N, C-alpha and C positions, 0 to 999 in steps of 0.2 A: 396177886398180880394177874392181870387179865390174860397175859400170854400163857402163864402156867396153867390156868384153868382151860384155856383154849386148846393147849397141847393135849391135856388129859382127855378132853371131850373129843377132839379130833381122832385120837388113837382109839377111844372107846367106840366111836362110830365106824372107823375104817379098819381096825385091827392092825396087823403088822404092816408097816409102811417104810418106804425109803426115807431117810432123813431129809432129802431134798424135797419130798412131798410136804413135809411139815413146813419147811421154809416157804414153799410155793403157796400153801393153803392157809397157813396161820399167820406167819409174819417172817420177814427176812431182815432182822435188825442185828446189829453187832452183838447184842446181849443174848440172842437166842441160844447160842452154843452153851453158854453158862447156865441158862435156864434148863436146858435139856440135861446137862450134866448134874445139876442140882436135883432134878427129879429122879435121876438114876441113883444118886447118893442117898435119897430118901427111900429108895426101894420101890418106887412107883413105876419105873419102866426099865427096860434093858436095851442096850445097844449091842448089835452084833455086826462086826465088819466081815465082809466076804471078799477076800483077796482075789479070788478067781473071777469076781464080777467087778473088776476095776476099783477095788476097795470100797464098794458100795456099803453104806451103813444102814442096817435095818433096825427099826425101833418098834417095840411093842410094850403094852402095859403088862405089869406083873399081876399076880392075884391081888396084891395090896392096891395097886393102881386101879384095877377093875372095881374094887370095893369103894375106893374114893370117888370114882366116876359115878357109881350108882347113888352114893350119898349126895353128890352134887345134883343129880337129877331129882332126888327126893326134895332137896332144898328148893329147887326151882318150882316143883309142883306145889309145895306149900305156899311159896310167894305168890303163885298164880291162882291160889285158891282151889287147887285140885287135890285129889287124893294122892299122897306120896306113894309112888310106885315107879319103877324103872320104865322109861318110855323111849321109843326110838326117835320121837320128834322132840329134840332138845335144842336149846339155844346155846351157842358156843361162846358167847362173851357176856360178861356182867352188864355191859351197856345195852345189849340186846334184851336182857331180862328186864332192866329198868324201863326200856322203851315199851315192852309189852305190858308192864304193870301200870304205867302212867298213861 
């Protein structure tokens, strides 16, 4: 799912963020809460609620999530004909990868 990959890559690039930042920068659809929860259930990210900050929820990748993000970067590099290695200049959605390849 493109939003799941986009969430992982957004967190990889930005580190710990407020949940609202994911909605603002990735997508704000009715299914996003479920996708974020599914990523947490898979052990790829954590959610931490700060009651003293008006119940703000912070999200960040786990070590497993970081590993997945790096593998996604390697896959993108291979598709683009580059050496697979983690790069800061990545594409955040599968459609953007397809657009760069074609």
